[in-house]
C-alpha distance (Angstrom), angle and dihedral (degrees) to the residues before:
residue distance angle dihedral
M1 . . .
L2 3.81 . .
S3 3.79 108.0 .
R4 3.79 123.2 -149.6
R5 3.85 87.1 -110.1
S6 3.81 95.1 52.1
F7 3.75 90.2 44.3
F8 3.76 93.9 59.3
K9 3.72 94.3 39.7
T10 3.72 91.1 55.6
A11 3.64 96.5 43.2
G12 3.81 91.2 49.1
W13 3.89 96.8 -127.0
G14 3.88 99.9 140.1
A15 3.85 91.2 129.1
A16 3.78 90.7 47.2
V17 3.77 92.4 50.1
A18 3.70 91.1 53.6
A19 3.80 93.8 48.1
S20 3.72 98.8 43.3
A21 3.80 110.4 43.9
S22 3.84 143.6 7.2
F23 3.80 98.4 -99.1
P24 3.83 120.7 160.3
S25 3.83 114.1 -73.7
E26 3.81 90.4 -115.2
L27 3.75 90.3 73.2
L28 3.76 92.6 60.8
S29 3.83 97.3 81.1
W30 3.82 94.4 76.5
A31 3.75 100.5 87.8
E32 3.79 87.2 115.3
P33 3.76 111.7 37.0
S34 3.88 123.4 -140.8
R35 3.77 110.5 -95.0
A36 3.74 91.0 -156.1
P37 3.79 119.6 96.2
Q38 3.72 119.4 -93.4
P39 3.73 111.4 -88.1
G40 3.76 108.8 -84.7
G41 3.81 93.7 2.7
P42 3.81 121.3 118.0
I43 3.84 125.5 -102.0
L44 3.78 105.4 -102.5
L45 3.75 110.2 -137.5
N46 3.82 95.0 141.8
S47 3.87 110.1 84.4
N48 3.81 107.6 47.8
E49 3.80 91.9 -112.3
N50 3.67 127.5 158.6
A51 3.79 103.7 -101.9
Y52 3.72 94.6 -160.9
G53 3.85 97.8 55.5
P54 3.72 131.2 -143.2
F55 3.80 123.3 -14.0
P56 3.89 116.3 -84.4
S57 3.79 90.0 -110.8
V58 3.85 88.1 61.8
L59 3.75 94.1 47.7
S60 3.84 90.8 51.6
L61 3.80 96.6 52.1
A62 3.77 108.5 139.9
N63 3.81 96.7 -137.2
P64 3.78 120.1 -5.3
F65 3.82 89.0 170.0
H66 3.80 92.0 71.2
D67 3.72 110.5 125.1
V68 3.84 97.1 1.8
N69 3.81 88.4 133.8
R70 3.80 90.3 66.1
Y71 3.83 129.1 76.5
P72 3.73 112.2 -99.6
D73 3.96 99.9 -123.3
H74 3.80 95.7 111.5
H75 3.76 94.2 44.4
S76 3.80 90.8 47.3
D77 3.79 89.3 59.2
M78 3.83 89.0 49.1
I79 3.77 94.2 57.9
S80 3.84 91.4 43.7
E81 3.81 89.6 51.2
R82 3.74 89.3 49.8
L83 3.78 93.9 51.0
A84 3.76 92.9 44.8
A85 3.78 90.4 53.9
Q86 3.77 92.6 47.6
Y87 3.77 94.1 52.8
K88 3.89 95.4 34.0
V89 3.72 96.0 -122.9
D90 3.85 135.1 123.9
I91 3.66 114.7 -88.4
S92 3.80 90.5 -119.3
R93 3.80 86.9 72.4
V94 3.75 95.8 58.3
L95 3.79 123.5 89.4
T96 3.74 123.1 -174.4
G97 3.89 127.5 -166.7
C98 3.61 149.7 166.4
G99 3.82 95.0 -74.2
S100 3.79 120.2 -31.2
T101 3.92 86.7 -78.5
E102 3.80 86.4 77.4
I103 3.70 90.7 56.0
L104 3.76 88.3 50.5
R105 3.86 90.7 48.9
M106 3.80 90.9 51.6
A107 3.75 92.0 53.1
A108 3.74 93.2 46.8
Y109 3.79 93.1 50.6
A110 3.84 92.8 44.2
F111 3.77 101.2 45.0
T112 3.91 107.6 24.1
G113 3.80 133.0 58.1
P114 3.80 137.9 107.7
G115 3.76 108.1 -11.4
R116 4.00 92.8 7.1
K117 3.70 108.3 88.4
L118 3.76 133.1 -158.3
V119 3.83 119.2 -129.1
M120 3.78 116.1 -159.4
A121 3.79 139.3 157.6
A122 3.85 123.9 -102.1
P123 2.94 113.7 -109.4
T124 3.82 103.4 24.6
F125 3.78 136.6 116.7
E126 3.79 101.5 -51.4
S127 3.82 108.1 -157.9
I128 3.83 96.2 94.4
G129 3.89 88.0 55.9
S130 3.77 89.9 56.9
Y131 3.90 91.7 48.1
S132 3.81 91.6 50.0
S133 3.84 92.5 45.7
S134 3.88 87.8 54.5
V135 3.82 87.8 60.6
E136 3.77 94.1 47.1
A137 3.80 95.8 -109.9
P138 3.79 119.1 155.3
I139 3.81 108.7 -112.7
V140 3.86 122.9 -148.9
R141 3.81 114.5 -163.5
V142 3.85 110.7 -164.7
P143 3.87 115.8 -162.7
L144 3.88 116.1 -120.3
A145 3.77 119.1 -99.7
A146 3.82 119.1 -98.5
N147 3.95 90.3 -92.6
F148 3.81 87.1 52.5
S149 3.89 92.4 -111.3
H150 3.75 119.3 127.0
D151 3.87 111.3 -76.4
L152 3.77 93.0 -127.6
D153 3.84 95.4 177.6
A154 3.82 90.6 53.6
M155 3.86 90.0 44.8
L156 3.85 90.2 50.7
K157 3.73 88.4 53.0
A158 3.74 94.6 46.9
A159 3.84 90.4 48.8
G160 3.77 91.7 61.9
R161 3.83 112.6 161.1
D162 3.82 98.3 -48.9
A163 3.70 107.8 55.8
G164 3.74 111.4 125.4
L165 3.83 96.0 -172.3
V166 3.76 138.5 11.2
Y167 3.78 117.5 -159.0
I168 3.84 120.2 -149.6
C169 3.83 117.9 179.5
N170 3.76 106.0 -162.6
P171 3.12 116.1 -150.2
N172 3.72 82.4 27.3
N173 3.93 121.3 -125.9
P174 3.09 118.4 -114.5
T175 3.83 98.4 18.4
G176 3.84 97.3 46.4
N177 3.82 95.5 -150.0
V178 3.83 128.2 112.2
T179 3.70 139.2 -115.8
P180 3.87 110.7 -132.6
R181 3.67 114.5 -102.7
A182 3.79 94.4 -132.7
D183 3.84 89.0 57.4
L184 3.68 92.5 50.1
E185 3.88 94.1 50.1
G186 3.92 89.6 51.9
F187 3.83 90.3 47.0
I188 3.91 93.0 49.4
A189 3.82 90.7 48.7
K190 3.80 92.7 56.7
L191 3.93 93.8 48.6
P192 3.87 118.7 103.4
K193 3.83 113.7 -89.7
A194 3.79 90.3 -114.6
T195 3.94 96.8 54.5
R196 3.80 117.9 94.4
V197 3.68 123.4 -150.9
L198 3.80 122.3 -144.8
I199 3.96 112.0 -155.5
D200 3.81 105.0 -163.6
E201 3.81 107.5 -158.8
A202 3.72 99.0 174.3
Y203 3.81 90.6 138.4
H204 3.90 97.7 40.4
D205 3.69 95.8 116.2
F206 3.80 92.9 62.5
V207 3.87 96.8 53.5
P208 3.71 112.4 113.8
A209 3.93 116.4 -131.2
S210 3.84 105.4 -77.2
A211 3.73 138.5 161.4
D212 3.83 86.7 -135.9
Y213 3.79 95.8 58.5
V214 3.84 131.0 60.3
S215 3.77 124.3 153.5
F216 3.72 118.5 -117.3
L217 3.80 86.5 -134.9
D218 3.88 94.8 50.4
R219 3.91 90.0 47.6
A220 3.77 107.2 19.4
L221 3.75 120.8 -151.9
D222 3.87 113.6 -128.7
D223 3.81 90.3 -124.3
N224 3.89 121.9 114.1
R225 3.83 89.1 -154.0
V226 3.73 95.5 68.7
I227 3.90 120.3 96.5
V228 3.82 118.7 -171.9
A229 3.83 117.1 -158.7
R230 3.71 124.6 -163.3
T231 3.89 135.6 172.8
F232 3.74 139.7 -152.9
S233 3.81 88.5 -148.4
K234 3.85 99.0 89.0
I235 3.77 119.9 37.0
Y236 3.70 92.5 21.1
G237 4.03 94.6 48.5
L238 3.86 92.5 -131.5
A239 3.81 97.7 122.6
G240 3.82 95.7 126.2
M241 3.86 91.0 52.2
R242 3.77 97.7 55.4
L243 3.80 119.5 -136.7
G244 3.78 126.7 150.8
Y245 3.74 136.9 153.5
G246 3.89 143.9 -162.0
V247 3.76 133.0 -152.3
T248 3.84 120.5 -156.5
A249 3.79 142.6 133.8
K250 3.74 116.8 -51.5
D251 3.89 93.0 -111.6
T252 3.73 94.4 47.8
A253 3.84 91.0 49.2
T254 3.76 89.4 50.2
E255 3.75 90.3 55.3
M256 3.92 91.8 46.8
R257 3.83 95.3 44.5
K258 3.84 89.7 63.6
H259 3.83 86.6 71.4
R260 3.82 95.4 44.4
L261 3.85 117.8 122.5
E262 3.78 111.3 -118.2
D263 3.91 112.8 -109.7
S264 3.66 90.1 -2.5
L265 3.85 93.4 157.4
N266 3.83 124.9 74.0
I267 3.74 124.3 -138.8
F268 3.93 89.5 -127.7
V269 3.76 94.2 65.2
M270 3.83 97.4 38.1
R271 3.77 90.5 54.7
C272 3.83 90.4 49.6
A273 3.83 91.2 46.4
M274 3.80 92.9 52.3
V275 3.73 91.4 50.5
S276 3.95 90.0 46.1
M277 3.72 90.9 52.9
D278 3.77 89.9 54.6
D279 3.76 94.0 49.8
A280 3.83 103.5 87.8
A281 3.81 92.8 163.0
G282 3.85 93.2 49.8
Y283 3.91 88.0 48.9
R284 3.80 93.8 52.3
Q285 3.75 94.6 44.8
A286 3.90 88.8 51.6
V287 3.71 91.2 50.8
A288 3.71 93.5 47.9
R289 3.77 96.1 45.0
N290 3.78 91.3 51.9
A291 3.72 91.8 50.9
Q292 3.81 90.3 51.3
D293 3.80 93.0 49.0
R294 3.84 90.3 47.6
D295 3.77 92.7 50.1
E296 3.70 90.2 48.5
F297 3.71 91.4 53.2
M298 3.64 92.9 51.5
R299 3.70 90.6 51.3
Q300 3.79 92.4 51.2
A301 3.80 91.2 47.0
A302 3.89 91.9 48.8
A303 3.70 91.2 51.5
R304 3.76 89.8 57.3
K305 3.77 90.0 44.5
L306 3.82 93.4 -116.3
K307 3.78 119.0 157.6
T308 3.74 113.5 -127.9
I309 3.83 135.3 -176.4
P310 3.81 110.4 -116.4
S311 3.75 103.0 -102.9
C312 3.78 130.1 -149.5
A313 3.94 92.2 176.3
N314 3.73 141.3 66.4
F315 3.73 93.4 -86.2
V316 3.76 135.9 51.1
M317 3.89 129.7 -144.0
M318 3.75 114.6 -147.9
E319 3.78 135.3 178.1
T320 3.78 113.9 -111.9
S321 3.80 106.2 -174.9
R322 3.78 89.2 -129.7
P323 3.75 139.8 73.1
V324 3.81 108.7 -72.7
R325 3.74 93.8 -140.4
S326 3.64 90.6 60.9
L327 3.78 89.6 50.9
I328 3.75 92.3 48.2
D329 3.88 90.2 54.4
F330 3.78 92.4 46.9
F331 3.78 94.1 52.0
G332 3.71 91.0 41.9
K333 3.86 89.9 56.6
N334 3.91 86.0 52.2
N335 3.81 92.3 53.4
V336 3.73 96.0 -104.0
K337 3.78 124.0 116.9
I338 3.91 119.8 -156.0
G339 3.75 132.2 178.0
R340 3.71 122.9 -58.3
P341 3.87 124.8 -111.2
F342 3.81 116.9 -72.2
P343 3.79 107.9 -164.1
P344 3.00 132.8 -116.7
M345 3.73 86.0 27.0
D346 3.77 93.5 71.9
A347 3.86 98.0 153.4
Y348 3.89 94.0 48.8
A349 3.85 125.8 91.2
R350 3.74 124.4 -157.1
I351 3.75 111.3 -145.2
S352 3.85 121.2 -169.2
L353 3.76 115.2 -144.2
G354 3.84 114.3 -106.2
T355 3.81 131.6 -178.6
P356 3.78 116.8 -64.2
E357 3.79 91.0 -98.5
Q358 3.71 91.4 49.4
M359 3.82 92.8 51.3
K360 3.78 91.7 47.9
E361 3.77 87.6 59.0
F362 3.84 90.8 47.1
W363 3.80 91.7 55.9
R364 3.79 91.7 44.6
V365 3.74 87.4 56.3
W366 3.86 92.7 45.4
D367 3.80 91.4 51.7
G368 3.78 86.7 53.0
L369 3.76 86.8 65.6
G370 3.75 89.9 79.5
V371 3.77 93.6 64.9
L372 3.82 86.9 64.6
Q373 3.74 96.0 52.4
């Protein structure tokens, strides 16, 4: 059972505990939570989470419990206003949700259904396929190209005249690479006028500067069919608190908003998100740290002559020359969790980046594979 003490330690709310109630003084040492795994617990390299947690400014909030007895309507407007100002759009074009998966669900419900198919890559982030399936939409999964980018020519052919929605995860999960912006613009221009395109930029903040990649929020396309989804789960380390958002044209947002859950945001996460967005230093540190961790992973992989897919995210997918299910089992027995299988890439493993100490343990376990051969 999760005790009150273990809950607050895991969530990193030492400062909040101090500010909101008269707890024993021994609880007040948790302002900066341990980055080490819980004693006896596995090292979690399986879900593309931010291993370092929220920014220090979030962890030092004086009283994040303020107003939690109130419904979040007013606070929801505040986060929408902030996002609208950041991207220089009218607030009517901003959608918020319980994680970016709610943005995906709204799009699937609004624009797919019987006779209006969803076109998506294979493999890619799969939630939107489940949402479209629940409304009885045909789903067309198009294999990635040989270089692991989206096969846009094949996706265009698959879309035909009756695609309601095309889903592009960029950088793609699980492969971590990007599909060039110029290629995406050409693809979108050729789609039928009634076909919406959802660009999922969950991993945008981890992408190194590149001529191939430009966010559809940082340089918007003048096309009301484009929906851009983002999340506070990754760079901001708030995955367990659930906050995502989308930006699109007003009429597209209006259609999607019909399927939005009432009061789907919580005051806790909105307060943390606002503080995160104000913390430019914390953001820069998180970006630089991830780049360093990713570079070190690539060095370690190269030293072992392992083939990796060039990653622009906080995870790396690599070829293992063995069935990935057996690898998952082996790491599990050694107290490390790695990414699940992603058919048809059955000899590839997706590894989320952990702390340096966690990655040292990952490589120690990997090196132990040789004993079995």
